[in-house]
All heavy atoms as TSV, in Angstrom:
chain	resi	resn	atom	element	x	y	z
A	1	MET	N	N	-168.972	56.924	12.989
A	1	MET	CA	C	-168.797	57.974	12.003
A	1	MET	C	C	-170.149	58.706	11.830
A	1	MET	O	O	-171.210	58.036	11.684
A	1	MET	CB	C	-168.283	57.388	10.673
A	1	MET	CG	C	-168.313	58.511	9.586
A	1	MET	SD	S	-167.571	57.953	8.208
A	1	MET	CE	C	-166.032	58.734	8.101
A	2	SER	N	N	-170.091	59.967	11.746
A	2	SER	CA	C	-171.400	60.705	11.455
A	2	SER	C	C	-171.261	61.269	10.046
A	2	SER	O	O	-170.177	61.284	9.427
A	2	SER	CB	C	-171.433	61.848	12.458
A	2	SER	OG	O	-170.412	62.875	12.249
A	3	ALA	N	N	-172.311	61.780	9.561
A	3	ALA	CA	C	-172.401	62.511	8.290
A	3	ALA	C	C	-171.459	63.604	8.182
A	3	ALA	O	O	-170.823	63.865	7.163
A	3	ALA	CB	C	-173.835	62.876	7.948
A	4	ASN	N	N	-171.261	64.356	9.317
A	4	ASN	CA	C	-170.426	65.549	9.387
A	4	ASN	C	C	-168.971	65.051	9.286
A	4	ASN	O	O	-168.170	65.662	8.561
A	4	ASN	CB	C	-170.569	66.232	10.726
A	4	ASN	CG	C	-169.795	67.584	10.656
A	4	ASN	OD1	O	-169.830	68.219	9.677
A	4	ASN	ND2	N	-169.156	67.955	11.822
A	5	ASP	N	N	-168.593	63.851	9.909
A	5	ASP	CA	C	-167.259	63.365	9.708
A	5	ASP	C	C	-166.976	62.930	8.392
A	5	ASP	O	O	-165.855	63.182	7.817
A	5	ASP	CB	C	-167.196	62.036	10.598
A	5	ASP	CG	C	-167.182	62.332	12.072
A	5	ASP	OD1	O	-166.851	63.367	12.555
A	5	ASP	OD2	O	-167.549	61.353	12.891
A	6	ALA	N	N	-168.009	62.380	7.672
A	6	ALA	CA	C	-167.810	61.938	6.298
A	6	ALA	C	C	-167.589	63.153	5.454
A	6	ALA	O	O	-166.744	63.119	4.499
A	6	ALA	CB	C	-169.106	61.222	5.817
A	7	LEU	N	N	-168.304	64.244	5.624
A	7	LEU	CA	C	-168.160	65.512	4.858
A	7	LEU	C	C	-166.693	66.064	5.155
A	7	LEU	O	O	-166.026	66.450	4.160
A	7	LEU	CB	C	-169.184	66.478	5.383
A	7	LEU	CG	C	-169.256	67.780	4.464
A	7	LEU	CD1	C	-169.574	67.476	3.007
A	7	LEU	CD2	C	-170.418	68.630	4.954
A	8	GLN	N	N	-166.293	65.960	6.346
A	8	GLN	CA	C	-165.000	66.588	6.623
A	8	GLN	C	C	-163.848	65.631	6.086
A	8	GLN	O	O	-162.717	66.139	5.897
A	8	GLN	CB	C	-164.780	66.726	8.126
A	8	GLN	CG	C	-165.622	67.902	8.662
A	8	GLN	CD	C	-165.372	68.084	10.198
A	8	GLN	OE1	O	-164.620	67.308	10.866
A	8	GLN	NE2	N	-166.081	68.976	10.734
A	9	ALA	N	N	-164.113	64.462	5.630
A	9	ALA	CA	C	-163.060	63.573	5.123
A	9	ALA	C	C	-162.652	64.110	3.774
A	9	ALA	O	O	-161.526	63.662	3.194
A	9	ALA	CB	C	-163.595	62.144	5.054
A	10	ASN	N	N	-163.510	64.887	3.094
A	10	ASN	CA	C	-163.108	65.401	1.795
A	10	ASN	C	C	-162.711	64.466	0.844
A	10	ASN	O	O	-161.622	64.667	0.167
A	10	ASN	CB	C	-162.077	66.586	2.025
A	10	ASN	CG	C	-161.923	67.391	0.727
A	10	ASN	OD1	O	-162.801	67.548	-0.129
A	10	ASN	ND2	N	-160.755	67.975	0.549
A	11	MET	N	N	-163.452	63.438	0.621
A	11	MET	CA	C	-163.152	62.442	-0.359
A	11	MET	C	C	-162.948	62.948	-1.825
A	11	MET	O	O	-162.161	62.402	-2.520
A	11	MET	CB	C	-164.133	61.249	-0.249
A	11	MET	CG	C	-164.182	60.565	1.134
A	11	MET	SD	S	-162.501	60.062	1.768
A	11	MET	CE	C	-162.134	58.710	0.569
A	12	LYS	N	N	-163.748	63.958	-2.073
A	12	LYS	CA	C	-163.680	64.444	-3.484
A	12	LYS	C	C	-162.313	65.188	-3.796
A	12	LYS	O	O	-161.830	65.245	-4.822
A	12	LYS	CB	C	-164.755	65.570	-3.732
A	12	LYS	CG	C	-166.088	64.956	-4.126
A	12	LYS	CD	C	-167.008	66.086	-4.611
A	12	LYS	CE	C	-168.184	65.582	-5.186
A	12	LYS	NZ	N	-169.221	66.597	-5.620
A	13	GLY	N	N	-161.690	65.555	-2.758
A	13	GLY	CA	C	-160.377	66.282	-2.840
A	13	GLY	C	C	-159.227	65.291	-2.915
A	13	GLY	O	O	-158.073	65.742	-3.100
A	14	LYS	N	N	-159.377	64.019	-2.772
A	14	LYS	CA	C	-158.311	63.054	-2.659
A	14	LYS	C	C	-158.139	62.372	-3.966
A	14	LYS	O	O	-158.438	61.293	-4.185
A	14	LYS	CB	C	-158.607	62.007	-1.511
A	14	LYS	CG	C	-158.717	62.714	-0.180
A	14	LYS	CD	C	-158.752	61.737	0.973
A	14	LYS	CE	C	-158.835	62.272	2.322
A	14	LYS	NZ	N	-158.649	63.601	2.693
A	15	SER	N	N	-157.579	63.136	-4.910
A	15	SER	CA	C	-157.391	62.690	-6.276
A	15	SER	C	C	-156.381	61.610	-6.398
A	15	SER	O	O	-156.353	60.854	-7.410
A	15	SER	CB	C	-157.088	63.781	-7.187
A	15	SER	OG	O	-155.837	64.412	-6.770
A	16	GLN	N	N	-155.521	61.366	-5.428
A	16	GLN	CA	C	-154.520	60.341	-5.567
A	16	GLN	C	C	-154.989	58.963	-5.234
A	16	GLN	O	O	-154.328	57.978	-5.440
A	16	GLN	CB	C	-153.329	60.620	-4.472
A	16	GLN	CG	C	-153.633	60.414	-3.080
A	16	GLN	CD	C	-154.387	61.648	-2.449
A	16	GLN	OE1	O	-154.884	62.540	-3.009
A	16	GLN	NE2	N	-154.570	61.554	-1.050
A	17	LEU	N	N	-156.211	58.770	-4.699
A	17	LEU	CA	C	-156.819	57.505	-4.413
A	17	LEU	C	C	-157.131	56.751	-5.770
A	17	LEU	O	O	-157.824	57.364	-6.494
A	17	LEU	CB	C	-158.046	57.589	-3.519
A	17	LEU	CG	C	-157.788	57.973	-2.066
A	17	LEU	CD1	C	-159.135	58.137	-1.364
A	17	LEU	CD2	C	-156.914	57.026	-1.371
A	18	ASP	N	N	-156.703	55.478	-5.741
A	18	ASP	CA	C	-157.169	54.642	-6.871
A	18	ASP	C	C	-158.229	53.686	-6.424
A	18	ASP	O	O	-159.129	53.409	-7.344
A	18	ASP	CB	C	-155.951	53.747	-7.317
A	18	ASP	CG	C	-154.882	54.513	-8.048
A	18	ASP	OD1	O	-155.156	55.591	-8.665
A	18	ASP	OD2	O	-153.693	54.098	-7.952
A	19	GLU	N	N	-158.301	53.329	-5.282
A	19	GLU	CA	C	-159.333	52.295	-4.784
A	19	GLU	C	C	-159.853	52.794	-3.403
A	19	GLU	O	O	-159.127	53.252	-2.575
A	19	GLU	CB	C	-158.698	50.963	-4.703
A	19	GLU	CG	C	-159.566	49.901	-4.209
A	19	GLU	CD	C	-158.949	48.521	-4.012
A	19	GLU	OE1	O	-157.724	48.484	-4.107
A	19	GLU	OE2	O	-159.683	47.578	-3.739
A	20	LEU	N	N	-161.147	52.527	-3.205
A	20	LEU	CA	C	-161.699	52.942	-1.978
A	20	LEU	C	C	-162.606	51.830	-1.468
A	20	LEU	O	O	-163.482	51.281	-2.363
A	20	LEU	CB	C	-162.484	54.308	-2.061
A	20	LEU	CG	C	-163.318	54.721	-0.796
A	20	LEU	CD1	C	-162.220	55.092	0.333
A	20	LEU	CD2	C	-164.043	56.117	-1.132
A	21	ILE	N	N	-162.543	51.265	-0.299
A	21	ILE	CA	C	-163.394	50.267	0.265
A	21	ILE	C	C	-164.137	50.932	1.487
A	21	ILE	O	O	-163.530	51.405	2.371
A	21	ILE	CB	C	-162.610	49.074	0.712
A	21	ILE	CG1	C	-161.834	48.444	-0.497
A	21	ILE	CG2	C	-163.553	48.080	1.334
A	21	ILE	CD1	C	-160.840	47.377	-0.046
A	22	LEU	N	N	-165.410	50.892	1.416
A	22	LEU	CA	C	-166.293	51.419	2.409
A	22	LEU	C	C	-166.971	50.242	3.129
A	22	LEU	O	O	-167.643	49.434	2.394
A	22	LEU	CB	C	-167.433	52.362	1.910
A	22	LEU	CG	C	-166.859	53.568	1.142
A	22	LEU	CD1	C	-168.163	54.362	0.577
A	22	LEU	CD2	C	-166.032	54.499	2.084
A	23	ASN	N	N	-166.670	50.036	4.341
A	23	ASN	CA	C	-167.217	48.859	5.060
A	23	ASN	C	C	-168.013	49.244	6.270
A	23	ASN	O	O	-167.523	49.905	7.182
A	23	ASN	CB	C	-166.039	47.924	5.412
A	23	ASN	CG	C	-166.555	46.604	6.088
A	23	ASN	OD1	O	-167.585	46.146	5.761
A	23	ASN	ND2	N	-165.688	46.045	6.887
A	24	TRP	N	N	-169.252	48.943	6.360
A	24	TRP	CA	C	-170.085	49.153	7.477
A	24	TRP	C	C	-169.936	48.001	8.398
A	24	TRP	O	O	-170.197	46.903	8.060
A	24	TRP	CB	C	-171.573	49.294	7.099
A	24	TRP	CG	C	-172.034	50.653	6.788
A	24	TRP	CD1	C	-172.741	51.448	7.558
A	24	TRP	CD2	C	-171.714	51.500	5.633
A	24	TRP	NE1	N	-172.913	52.665	6.992
A	24	TRP	CE2	C	-172.290	52.797	5.779
A	24	TRP	CE3	C	-170.876	51.206	4.441
A	24	TRP	CZ2	C	-172.241	53.709	4.949
A	24	TRP	CZ3	C	-170.711	52.348	3.622
A	24	TRP	CH2	C	-171.411	53.488	3.845
A	25	GLU	N	N	-169.494	48.241	9.639
A	25	GLU	CA	C	-169.350	47.197	10.676
A	25	GLU	C	C	-170.589	46.680	11.173
A	25	GLU	O	O	-170.738	45.476	11.358
A	25	GLU	CB	C	-168.430	47.776	11.806
A	25	GLU	CG	C	-167.014	47.947	11.409
A	25	GLU	CD	C	-166.277	46.685	11.040
A	25	GLU	OE1	O	-166.545	45.708	11.753
A	25	GLU	OE2	O	-165.474	46.793	10.107
A	26	SER	N	N	-171.457	47.522	11.445
A	26	SER	CA	C	-172.871	47.100	11.963
A	26	SER	C	C	-173.965	48.039	11.339
A	26	SER	O	O	-173.749	49.268	11.474
A	26	SER	CB	C	-172.876	47.220	13.403
A	26	SER	OG	O	-174.216	46.813	13.928
A	27	GLY	N	N	-174.910	47.448	10.938
A	27	GLY	CA	C	-176.028	48.323	10.342
A	27	GLY	C	C	-177.243	48.473	11.403
A	27	GLY	O	O	-178.241	48.909	11.026
A	28	TRP	N	N	-177.019	48.017	12.572
A	28	TRP	CA	C	-178.092	48.058	13.541
A	28	TRP	C	C	-177.722	48.810	14.705
A	28	TRP	O	O	-176.664	48.898	15.131
A	28	TRP	CB	C	-178.384	46.551	13.957
A	28	TRP	CG	C	-178.830	45.800	12.851
A	28	TRP	CD1	C	-178.023	44.948	12.048
A	28	TRP	CD2	C	-180.130	45.622	12.104
A	28	TRP	NE1	N	-178.702	44.429	11.087
A	28	TRP	CE2	C	-180.067	44.752	11.113
A	28	TRP	CE3	C	-181.374	46.200	12.551
A	28	TRP	CZ2	C	-181.105	44.398	10.269
A	28	TRP	CZ3	C	-182.504	45.771	11.676
A	28	TRP	CH2	C	-182.344	44.971	10.621
A	29	HIS	N	N	-178.672	49.485	15.432
A	29	HIS	CA	C	-178.507	50.151	16.583
A	29	HIS	C	C	-179.785	50.131	17.461
A	29	HIS	O	O	-180.817	49.820	17.020
A	29	HIS	CB	C	-178.110	51.621	16.318
A	29	HIS	CG	C	-179.173	52.558	15.933
A	29	HIS	ND1	N	-179.825	52.434	14.679
A	29	HIS	CD2	C	-179.851	53.497	16.552
A	29	HIS	CE1	C	-180.754	53.383	14.625
A	29	HIS	NE2	N	-180.770	53.996	15.722
A	30	LYS	N	N	-179.594	50.493	18.726
A	30	LYS	CA	C	-180.745	50.538	19.592
A	30	LYS	C	C	-181.215	51.966	19.707
A	30	LYS	O	O	-180.366	52.906	20.162
A	30	LYS	CB	C	-180.370	50.009	20.995
A	30	LYS	CG	C	-181.456	49.710	21.924
A	30	LYS	CD	C	-181.058	49.129	23.241
A	30	LYS	CE	C	-180.656	47.721	23.069
A	30	LYS	NZ	N	-180.477	47.020	24.391
A	31	ASN	N	N	-182.275	52.248	19.473
A	31	ASN	CA	C	-182.863	53.722	19.469
A	31	ASN	C	C	-183.208	53.991	21.019
A	31	ASN	O	O	-183.005	53.080	21.929
A	31	ASN	CB	C	-184.078	53.889	18.571
A	31	ASN	CG	C	-185.395	53.161	19.036
A	31	ASN	OD1	O	-185.423	52.676	20.226
A	31	ASN	ND2	N	-186.384	53.072	18.228
A	32	GLY	N	N	-183.723	55.197	21.201
A	32	GLY	CA	C	-184.013	55.668	22.620
A	32	GLY	C	C	-185.026	54.890	23.313
A	32	GLY	O	O	-185.148	54.828	24.571
A	33	LEU	N	N	-185.891	54.179	22.642
A	33	LEU	CA	C	-186.881	53.374	23.278
A	33	LEU	C	C	-186.404	51.955	23.532
A	33	LEU	O	O	-187.171	51.073	23.963
A	33	LEU	CB	C	-188.156	53.333	22.451
A	33	LEU	CG	C	-188.787	54.625	22.166
A	33	LEU	CD1	C	-189.952	54.596	21.116
A	33	LEU	CD2	C	-189.313	55.291	23.429
A	34	GLY	N	N	-185.159	51.647	23.114
A	34	GLY	CA	C	-184.654	50.235	23.353
A	34	GLY	C	C	-184.941	49.295	22.216
A	34	GLY	O	O	-184.682	48.161	22.325
A	35	ILE	N	N	-185.510	49.797	21.146
A	35	ILE	CA	C	-185.848	48.969	19.907
A	35	ILE	C	C	-184.649	48.922	19.022
A	35	ILE	O	O	-184.114	49.965	18.705
A	35	ILE	CB	C	-187.103	49.596	19.203
A	35	ILE	CG1	C	-188.277	49.687	20.194
A	35	ILE	CG2	C	-187.442	48.840	17.947
A	35	ILE	CD1	C	-189.428	50.418	19.693
A	36	ILE	N	N	-184.337	47.771	18.642
A	36	ILE	CA	C	-183.179	47.602	17.676
A	36	ILE	C	C	-183.797	47.835	16.232
A	36	ILE	O	O	-184.678	47.172	15.836
A	36	ILE	CB	C	-182.590	46.253	17.832
A	36	ILE	CG1	C	-181.985	46.087	19.237
A	36	ILE	CG2	C	-181.567	46.053	16.744
A	36	ILE	CD1	C	-181.372	44.702	19.549
A	37	GLN	N	N	-183.071	48.795	15.503
A	37	GLN	CA	C	-183.461	49.058	14.124
A	37	GLN	C	C	-182.321	49.337	13.263
A	37	GLN	O	O	-181.183	49.562	13.820
A	37	GLN	CB	C	-184.511	50.242	14.131
A	37	GLN	CG	C	-183.921	51.439	14.761
A	37	GLN	CD	C	-184.953	52.605	14.856
A	37	GLN	OE1	O	-184.595	53.704	15.296
A	37	GLN	NE2	N	-186.176	52.372	14.461
A	38	GLN	N	N	-182.561	49.337	12.037
A	38	GLN	CA	C	-181.500	49.518	11.078
A	38	GLN	C	C	-181.114	51.017	10.930
A	38	GLN	O	O	-182.000	51.759	10.918
A	38	GLN	CB	C	-181.989	48.846	9.683
A	38	GLN	CG	C	-180.853	48.672	8.734
A	38	GLN	CD	C	-181.334	47.853	7.599
A	38	GLN	OE1	O	-182.613	47.835	7.283
A	38	GLN	NE2	N	-180.494	47.239	6.728
A	39	ARG	N	N	-179.828	51.247	10.670
A	39	ARG	CA	C	-179.446	52.600	10.421
A	39	ARG	C	C	-179.548	53.044	9.008
A	39	ARG	O	O	-178.523	53.544	8.418
A	39	ARG	CB	C	-177.952	52.804	10.911
A	39	ARG	CG	C	-177.736	52.643	12.354
A	39	ARG	CD	C	-176.323	52.773	12.728
A	39	ARG	NE	N	-176.181	52.661	14.172
A	39	ARG	CZ	C	-175.029	52.620	14.882
A	39	ARG	NH1	N	-173.910	52.861	14.152
A	39	ARG	NH2	N	-174.967	52.509	16.104
A	40	ASP	N	N	-180.701	52.889	8.419
A	40	ASP	CA	C	-180.867	53.212	7.018
A	40	ASP	C	C	-180.623	54.618	6.672
A	40	ASP	O	O	-179.864	54.937	5.751
A	40	ASP	CB	C	-182.275	52.736	6.666
A	40	ASP	CG	C	-182.523	52.655	5.243
A	40	ASP	OD1	O	-181.527	52.709	4.507
A	40	ASP	OD2	O	-183.631	52.547	4.717
A	41	ALA	N	N	-181.314	55.511	7.303
A	41	ALA	CA	C	-181.210	56.971	6.924
A	41	ALA	C	C	-179.831	57.500	7.159
A	41	ALA	O	O	-179.256	58.212	6.426
A	41	ALA	CB	C	-182.292	57.812	7.657
A	42	THR	N	N	-179.383	57.178	8.312
A	42	THR	CA	C	-177.965	57.657	8.713
A	42	THR	C	C	-176.987	57.115	7.770
A	42	THR	O	O	-176.126	57.827	7.327
A	42	THR	CB	C	-177.581	57.113	10.216
A	42	THR	OG1	O	-178.667	57.683	11.045
A	42	THR	CG2	C	-176.239	57.758	10.589
A	43	SER	N	N	-176.961	55.910	7.457
A	43	SER	CA	C	-176.010	55.279	6.466
A	43	SER	C	C	-176.104	55.931	5.079
A	43	SER	O	O	-175.024	56.205	4.543
A	43	SER	CB	C	-176.294	53.705	6.433
A	43	SER	OG	O	-176.129	53.068	7.522
A	44	ALA	N	N	-177.275	56.176	4.680
A	44	ALA	CA	C	-177.515	56.843	3.304
A	44	ALA	C	C	-176.914	58.288	3.363
A	44	ALA	O	O	-176.223	58.621	2.393
A	44	ALA	CB	C	-178.987	56.883	3.041
A	45	ASN	N	N	-177.206	58.908	4.463
A	45	ASN	CA	C	-176.524	60.262	4.586
A	45	ASN	C	C	-174.938	60.298	4.612
A	45	ASN	O	O	-174.405	61.114	4.030
A	45	ASN	CB	C	-177.047	60.905	5.908
A	45	ASN	CG	C	-177.016	62.459	5.832
A	45	ASN	OD1	O	-176.672	63.044	4.911
A	45	ASN	ND2	N	-177.196	63.044	7.052
A	46	ILE	N	N	-174.446	59.232	5.349
A	46	ILE	CA	C	-173.020	59.186	5.513
A	46	ILE	C	C	-172.381	58.864	3.971
A	46	ILE	O	O	-171.478	59.510	3.558
A	46	ILE	CB	C	-172.578	58.123	6.421
A	46	ILE	CG1	C	-172.790	58.613	7.934
A	46	ILE	CG2	C	-171.026	57.745	6.259
A	46	ILE	CD1	C	-172.677	57.573	8.900
A	47	LEU	N	N	-173.029	57.930	3.368
A	47	LEU	CA	C	-172.586	57.456	2.041
A	47	LEU	C	C	-172.671	58.681	1.020
A	47	LEU	O	O	-171.758	58.837	0.201
A	47	LEU	CB	C	-173.408	56.342	1.617
A	47	LEU	CG	C	-172.955	55.676	0.282
A	47	LEU	CD1	C	-171.433	55.191	0.402
A	47	LEU	CD2	C	-173.836	54.470	-0.061
A	48	ASP	N	N	-173.724	59.492	1.213
A	48	ASP	CA	C	-173.912	60.605	0.303
A	48	ASP	C	C	-172.817	61.588	0.505
A	48	ASP	O	O	-172.285	62.232	-0.468
A	48	ASP	CB	C	-175.307	61.317	0.565
A	48	ASP	CG	C	-175.580	62.363	-0.337
A	48	ASP	OD1	O	-175.373	62.159	-1.671
A	48	ASP	OD2	O	-175.986	63.443	0.086
A	49	LYS	N	N	-172.258	61.725	1.744
A	49	LYS	CA	C	-171.236	62.741	2.043
A	49	LYS	C	C	-169.780	62.190	1.670
A	49	LYS	O	O	-168.913	63.037	1.493
A	49	LYS	CB	C	-171.175	63.158	3.536
A	49	LYS	CG	C	-172.542	63.629	3.999
A	49	LYS	CD	C	-172.687	65.081	3.489
A	49	LYS	CE	C	-173.990	65.709	4.103
A	49	LYS	NZ	N	-175.162	65.452	3.471
A	50	LEU	N	N	-169.734	60.874	1.499
A	50	LEU	CA	C	-168.435	60.304	1.134
A	50	LEU	C	C	-168.223	60.249	-0.309
A	50	LEU	O	O	-167.748	59.254	-0.907
A	50	LEU	CB	C	-168.366	58.850	1.716
A	50	LEU	CG	C	-168.042	58.847	3.225
A	50	LEU	CD1	C	-168.091	57.390	3.685
A	50	LEU	CD2	C	-166.619	59.448	3.576
A	51	GLN	N	N	-168.540	61.160	-1.113
A	51	GLN	CA	C	-168.369	61.230	-2.463
A	51	GLN	C	C	-166.953	61.189	-2.925
A	51	GLN	O	O	-166.249	62.169	-2.624
A	51	GLN	CB	C	-169.122	62.386	-3.155
A	51	GLN	CG	C	-170.599	62.467	-2.925
A	51	GLN	CD	C	-171.115	63.773	-3.493
A	51	GLN	OE1	O	-170.581	64.455	-4.273
A	51	GLN	NE2	N	-172.395	64.011	-3.039
A	52	PRO	N	N	-166.507	60.233	-3.640
A	52	PRO	CA	C	-165.081	60.041	-4.011
A	52	PRO	C	C	-164.787	60.968	-5.174
A	52	PRO	O	O	-165.640	61.385	-5.983
A	52	PRO	CB	C	-164.918	58.654	-4.307
A	52	PRO	CG	C	-166.220	58.141	-4.761
A	52	PRO	CD	C	-167.195	58.955	-3.943
A	53	HIS	N	N	-163.409	61.200	-5.458
A	53	HIS	CA	C	-162.954	61.917	-6.499
A	53	HIS	C	C	-163.421	61.185	-7.860
A	53	HIS	O	O	-163.368	59.992	-7.901
A	53	HIS	CB	C	-161.412	62.020	-6.353
A	53	HIS	CG	C	-160.817	62.881	-7.332
A	53	HIS	ND1	N	-160.518	62.676	-8.679
A	53	HIS	CD2	C	-160.554	64.317	-7.196
A	53	HIS	CE1	C	-160.105	63.783	-9.302
A	53	HIS	NE2	N	-160.106	64.731	-8.450
A	54	PRO	N	N	-163.726	61.901	-8.852
A	54	PRO	CA	C	-164.133	61.221	-10.152
A	54	PRO	C	C	-163.001	60.329	-10.772
A	54	PRO	O	O	-163.382	59.501	-11.594
A	54	PRO	CB	C	-164.484	62.303	-11.062
A	54	PRO	CG	C	-164.332	63.624	-10.309
A	54	PRO	CD	C	-163.886	63.398	-8.937
A	55	ASN	N	N	-161.864	60.461	-10.382
A	55	ASN	CA	C	-160.667	59.724	-11.087
A	55	ASN	C	C	-160.584	58.379	-10.255
A	55	ASN	O	O	-159.724	57.527	-10.742
A	55	ASN	CB	C	-159.417	60.426	-10.902
A	55	ASN	CG	C	-159.383	61.612	-11.862
A	55	ASN	OD1	O	-160.101	61.658	-12.729
A	55	ASN	ND2	N	-158.413	62.557	-11.557
A	56	LEU	N	N	-161.375	58.076	-9.284
A	56	LEU	CA	C	-161.375	56.758	-8.561
A	56	LEU	C	C	-161.541	55.605	-9.576
A	56	LEU	O	O	-162.494	55.682	-10.338
A	56	LEU	CB	C	-162.328	56.749	-7.394
A	56	LEU	CG	C	-162.330	55.568	-6.463
A	56	LEU	CD1	C	-161.033	55.684	-5.556
A	56	LEU	CD2	C	-163.560	55.472	-5.566
A	57	LYS	N	N	-160.717	54.604	-9.472
A	57	LYS	CA	C	-160.816	53.469	-10.385
A	57	LYS	C	C	-161.720	52.346	-9.923
A	57	LYS	O	O	-162.367	51.604	-10.658
A	57	LYS	CB	C	-159.493	52.954	-10.693
A	57	LYS	CG	C	-158.629	54.087	-11.512
A	57	LYS	CD	C	-157.238	53.484	-11.808
A	57	LYS	CE	C	-156.367	54.619	-12.521
A	57	LYS	NZ	N	-155.045	54.365	-12.470
A	58	GLN	N	N	-161.698	52.128	-8.514
A	58	GLN	CA	C	-162.416	50.979	-7.979
A	58	GLN	C	C	-163.050	51.377	-6.696
A	58	GLN	O	O	-162.401	51.984	-5.818
A	58	GLN	CB	C	-161.536	49.805	-7.753
A	58	GLN	CG	C	-162.307	48.585	-7.266
A	58	GLN	CD	C	-161.537	47.337	-7.310
A	58	GLN	OE1	O	-160.380	47.245	-7.716
A	58	GLN	NE2	N	-162.031	46.299	-6.681
A	59	LEU	N	N	-164.323	51.189	-6.483
A	59	LEU	CA	C	-165.143	51.468	-5.198
A	59	LEU	C	C	-165.810	50.153	-4.890
A	59	LEU	O	O	-166.538	49.573	-5.587
A	59	LEU	CB	C	-166.179	52.559	-5.515
A	59	LEU	CG	C	-167.077	52.924	-4.350
A	59	LEU	CD1	C	-166.319	53.423	-3.192
A	59	LEU	CD2	C	-168.162	53.770	-4.823
A	60	SER	N	N	-165.554	49.804	-3.569
A	60	SER	CA	C	-166.245	48.660	-2.929
A	60	SER	C	C	-167.113	49.141	-1.819
A	60	SER	O	O	-166.539	49.866	-1.012
A	60	SER	CB	C	-165.227	47.560	-2.648
A	60	SER	OG	O	-164.559	47.037	-3.705
A	61	ILE	N	N	-168.203	48.770	-1.799
A	61	ILE	CA	C	-169.078	49.056	-0.598
A	61	ILE	C	C	-169.578	47.693	0.028
A	61	ILE	O	O	-170.276	47.030	-0.609
A	61	ILE	CB	C	-170.289	49.858	-0.987
A	61	ILE	CG1	C	-169.821	51.180	-1.629
A	61	ILE	CG2	C	-171.221	50.150	0.147
A	61	ILE	CD1	C	-170.911	52.049	-2.227
A	62	ARG	N	N	-169.208	47.574	1.274
A	62	ARG	CA	C	-169.457	46.213	1.894
A	62	ARG	C	C	-170.402	46.450	3.145
A	62	ARG	O	O	-170.232	47.403	3.923
A	62	ARG	CB	C	-168.151	45.579	2.377
A	62	ARG	CG	C	-167.238	45.355	1.291
A	62	ARG	CD	C	-165.958	44.711	1.710
A	62	ARG	NE	N	-165.044	44.456	0.616
A	62	ARG	CZ	C	-163.749	44.257	0.662
A	62	ARG	NH1	N	-163.177	44.340	1.895
A	62	ARG	NH2	N	-163.035	44.180	-0.424
A	63	ASN	N	N	-171.383	45.441	3.287
A	63	ASN	CA	C	-172.188	45.432	4.536
A	63	ASN	C	C	-172.927	46.712	4.655
A	63	ASN	O	O	-173.492	47.096	5.732
A	63	ASN	CB	C	-171.390	45.173	5.766
A	63	ASN	CG	C	-170.580	43.906	5.667
A	63	ASN	OD1	O	-171.042	42.834	5.265
A	63	ASN	ND2	N	-169.301	44.040	6.059
A	64	TYR	N	N	-173.391	47.363	3.573
A	64	TYR	CA	C	-174.152	48.569	3.589
A	64	TYR	C	C	-175.617	48.156	4.132
A	64	TYR	O	O	-176.231	47.372	3.526
A	64	TYR	CB	C	-174.238	49.178	2.272
A	64	TYR	CG	C	-175.089	50.420	2.197
A	64	TYR	CD1	C	-174.790	51.647	2.831
A	64	TYR	CD2	C	-176.264	50.426	1.455
A	64	TYR	CE1	C	-175.487	52.712	2.795
A	64	TYR	CE2	C	-177.034	51.582	1.347
A	64	TYR	CZ	C	-176.699	52.649	2.062
A	64	TYR	OH	O	-177.431	53.859	1.966
A	65	PRO	N	N	-176.041	48.800	5.221
A	65	PRO	CA	C	-177.283	48.347	5.768
A	65	PRO	C	C	-178.552	48.869	5.159
A	65	PRO	O	O	-179.616	48.545	5.325
A	65	PRO	CB	C	-177.214	48.823	7.192
A	65	PRO	CG	C	-176.340	50.053	7.147
A	65	PRO	CD	C	-175.354	49.775	6.034
A	66	GLY	N	N	-178.329	49.938	4.301
A	66	GLY	CA	C	-179.506	50.616	3.642
A	66	GLY	C	C	-180.186	49.858	2.607
A	66	GLY	O	O	-179.708	48.878	2.062
A	67	VAL	N	N	-181.402	50.253	2.369
A	67	VAL	CA	C	-182.188	49.597	1.317
A	67	VAL	C	C	-181.945	50.234	-0.090
A	67	VAL	O	O	-181.942	49.546	-1.108
A	67	VAL	CB	C	-183.737	49.752	1.650
A	67	VAL	CG1	C	-184.634	49.120	0.604
A	67	VAL	CG2	C	-183.896	49.118	3.064
A	68	ARG	N	N	-181.605	51.523	0.007
A	68	ARG	CA	C	-181.438	52.315	-1.326
A	68	ARG	C	C	-180.046	53.081	-1.064
A	68	ARG	O	O	-179.604	53.296	-0.065
A	68	ARG	CB	C	-182.462	53.289	-1.560
A	68	ARG	CG	C	-183.729	52.697	-1.928
A	68	ARG	CD	C	-184.774	53.825	-2.126
A	68	ARG	NE	N	-186.020	53.301	-1.596
A	68	ARG	CZ	C	-186.649	53.792	-0.603
A	68	ARG	NH1	N	-186.252	54.887	0.040
A	68	ARG	NH2	N	-187.732	53.271	-0.079
A	69	PHE	N	N	-179.384	53.328	-2.239
A	69	PHE	CA	C	-178.235	54.143	-2.324
A	69	PHE	C	C	-178.577	55.567	-2.531
A	69	PHE	O	O	-179.624	55.746	-3.311
A	69	PHE	CB	C	-177.242	53.676	-3.403
A	69	PHE	CG	C	-176.576	52.464	-2.996
A	69	PHE	CD1	C	-176.904	51.179	-3.596
A	69	PHE	CD2	C	-175.523	52.356	-2.120
A	69	PHE	CE1	C	-176.259	50.096	-3.271
A	69	PHE	CE2	C	-174.809	51.305	-1.863
A	69	PHE	CZ	C	-175.266	50.084	-2.416
A	70	PRO	N	N	-177.922	56.580	-2.033
A	70	PRO	CA	C	-178.309	57.951	-2.334
A	70	PRO	C	C	-178.048	58.286	-3.786
A	70	PRO	O	O	-177.238	57.628	-4.453
A	70	PRO	CB	C	-177.374	58.764	-1.350
A	70	PRO	CG	C	-176.301	57.789	-1.052
A	70	PRO	CD	C	-176.792	56.440	-1.189
A	71	ASN	N	N	-178.680	59.388	-4.309
A	71	ASN	CA	C	-178.531	59.792	-5.673
A	71	ASN	C	C	-177.208	60.387	-5.897
A	71	ASN	O	O	-176.562	61.082	-5.162
A	71	ASN	CB	C	-179.613	60.735	-6.104
A	71	ASN	CG	C	-180.986	60.064	-6.085
A	71	ASN	OD1	O	-181.007	58.909	-6.319
A	71	ASN	ND2	N	-182.033	60.812	-5.854
């Protein structure tokens, strides 16, 4: 999933959702130099775009590889 995919999901517009579970399958990737690193910035950008509707009752975030959550 990319940040653009997350934005197109339009989570803010899904007012019928009561619960949302966001699960990161893998927080690691191999960059162009073959170095394995954490997807910190990409994950934060995706999470930022997946803003749920304010009526959401429960949000679970699992296996988030980032160090910080977006504002």
